[in-house]
C-alpha positions, 0 to 999 in steps of 0.5 A: 244628272243630279239624282245620279250624283246624289245616289252615288254619294248616298252609296259612299256615305252609307259604306263610310257609316258602316265601316267607320261607325258600326260594330265590328268594323269601328273597332278595327285599326284605321288601315284595315278600316280604310282598305275595307272602305275602299273595297266595299265602296268600289264594289257597291258602286259597281253593283249599283251601276250594274243594276241601273244598266238592267233597268230601263229609263222609260217604263214599257208602257211609255214606250208603247204609248210613244210607239202608238203616237208615232205610228198615228202621226206618220199615218196622219202625215201620209193621209195629208199627202194623199189628199188633194188640194181643197177646191172651192165649191161654186154656189149660186146666189139663188140657192142661199137662204138669207131669211131668218125665218117666217117671223123676219118681217115682224122682227124688223117691224118690232125693232123699228118701232122700238127705235121710234119709241126710244127716239120720242123719249129722248126729245 
């Protein structure tokens, strides 16, 4: 992408500065400078590409994490395939506890009393 283009442009600019602006090459005639520039520029670009080819795009740690995650996802998929479809569990209505506790009657009475008091104040 863009970083690759910028890196290659940096190689070309650095070689040009070394050939045309730095001593001793700046004192050479233009033809010798141009030949030196072309040879050095091409050799540096080839060297850069060789180095880049040996360096992985992803660090080894990221590859290991990716491999682990992939194995985990595959394992979860296999587990889901093995599971049976969930069936509802029949429950008798008598077995359900719908009471709020021993103070349920007091709570109900206190709420009705509160409503009555508020109703009187509105009138």
